[in-house]
C-alpha positions as a printed Julia matrix, in Angstrom:
158×3 Matrix{Float64}:
 67.96  168.49  101.4
 66.56  170.85   98.68
 69.11  173.11   96.77
 68.21  174.78   93.97
 65.54  172.82   92.26
 68.24  169.35   92.87
 67.49  167.27   96.18
 70.79  166.29   97.65
 70.93  162.77   99.31
 72.66  162.9   102.17
 72.82  158.78  103.02
 74.43  158.97   99.32
 75.62  162.49   98.38
 74.29  162.04   95.59
 72.57  165.02   93.43
 68.94  163.75   92.13
 66.45  165.63   90.56
 63.83  167.22   91.8
 61.21  164.9    94.16
 58.03  166.45   92.65
 58.6   166.24   89.09
 59.27  162.49   89.78
 56.29  161.86   91.49
 54.7   163.45   88.75
 55.81  161.23   86.07
 54.65  158.39   88.38
 51.62  159.46   87.85
 51.1   159.82   84.36
 53.46  156.32   83.86
 50.75  155.06   85.89
 53.58  153.62   87.67
 54.32  151.43   84.65
 58.76  151.57   85.16
 59.05  150.81   81.21
 57.41  153.58   80.03
 59.13  156.26   82.27
 62.19  154.97   80.93
 61.78  154.78   78.08
 59.72  158.51   78.53
 63.19  159.87   79.49
 65.33  157.53   76.79
 62.79  159.82   74.7
 63.57  163.11   76.03
 67.22  162.87   75.87
 66.85  161.51   72.01
 65.39  165.0    71.9
 68.09  167.23   73.16
 70.29  165.04   70.81
 68.26  165.71   68.23
 68.53  169.75   69.03
 72.23  169.6    69.76
 72.56  167.57   65.55
 70.42  171.2    64.61
 72.76  173.34   66.19
 76.2   171.76   65.99
 74.88  172.18   61.75
 74.26  175.83   61.74
 77.72  176.42   63.75
 79.42  175.23   60.51
 77.64  176.47   58.38
 78.45  179.85   60.13
 82.02  179.15   60.45
 81.74  178.55   56.33
 80.48  182.06   56.14
 83.03  182.99   58.19
 85.38  181.55   55.95
 84.37  182.37   52.71
 84.01  186.15   54.08
 87.87  185.98   55.29
 89.29  184.24   52.04
 88.04  186.84   49.64
 90.93  189.62   49.06
 87.53  192.41   50.31
 89.04  195.15   52.54
 87.08  194.28   55.42
 87.14  196.92   58.43
 89.62  196.05   61.98
 85.99  196.46   63.46
 83.69  194.13   61.26
 86.78  191.83   61.59
 86.98  192.07   65.21
 83.39  191.39   65.94
 83.52  188.35   63.26
 86.35  187.12   65.02
 84.95  187.5    68.35
 81.43  185.73   66.64
 83.47  183.23   65.45
 84.72  182.09   68.88
 80.99  182.23   69.99
 79.96  179.63   67.48
 82.58  177.16   68.22
 81.83  177.55   71.7
 78.47  177.11   70.74
 79.94  173.66   69.07
 81.8   172.62   72.09
 78.64  172.68   74.24
 76.54  170.72   71.17
 79.21  167.99   71.5
 78.69  167.86   75.13
 75.11  166.82   74.72
 75.89  164.36   71.81
 78.4   162.84   73.89
 76.62  159.03   73.98
 75.4   158.27   77.48
 73.44  155.53   77.67
 70.23  155.49   79.43
 70.94  151.99   81.35
 74.08  152.76   81.56
 73.21  155.81   84.31
 70.9   153.62   85.64
 73.46  151.11   86.41
 75.11  153.35   88.13
 72.32  153.31   90.83
 71.84  151.37   93.9
 68.49  150.65   93.04
 66.36  151.7    90.66
 64.97  154.7    91.49
 68.23  155.73   91.86
 68.68  155.44   88.54
 65.53  156.96   87.5
 67.34  160.49   89.1
 70.88  160.17   87.48
 68.5   160.07   84.36
 66.79  163.48   85.47
 70.05  164.96   86.61
 71.61  163.82   83.33
 68.72  165.48   81.41
 69.1   168.89   83.51
 72.35  169.12   82.53
 72.48  168.52   78.79
 69.22  170.91   78.83
 71.57  173.76   80.46
 74.22  173.08   78.14
 71.84  173.7    75.28
 70.68  176.79   76.71
 73.94  177.99   77.08
 74.77  176.85   73.18
 71.63  178.67   71.72
 72.46  181.41   74.14
 75.95  181.91   72.34
 74.7   181.07   69.46
 72.71  184.03   69.11
 75.39  186.19   70.58
 76.82  184.55   67.78
 74.68  185.46   65.13
 74.12  189.61   66.57
 77.91  189.17   65.7
 77.67  187.98   61.88
 74.44  191.34   61.67
 76.65  193.73   63.07
 79.93  193.14   61.84
 78.04  193.13   57.83
 76.19  195.91   59.12
 79.35  197.87   60.12
 81.2   196.74   56.65
 78.67  198.46   54.76
 78.17  201.38   56.41
 82.29  202.12   56.75
């Protein structure tokens, strides 16, 4: 059964990645299972690197927040509220990136499956989940940056 881009196995109740992608990978990798495994493992590594970069940016923004609030300059209440909300968004962004950075070994994910085909599908589902969290983390980071810009604008204008 195909729902929301995922196939659900009626026999085992496992959510697996869309079968067309699996067939495409088989074609691209010429049915070489080791190449397919390395490719999926590489994609998971790319997500980890991107999440690391987001965590670094989140850290810089939190340091900026600390420096802005540590000074004795008077920040008006609107700017302070927006700055506080932006800091919360940064923390949520970092938390989502931390989920992406959590180590889940590709071989461990595959070993939880009954066969190698289902193992590849588990890897694709894991990759898709981490990609979703990366997109959410980026969106929260963008919203936080917008909040920082607004708070600076309100600080300078008022």
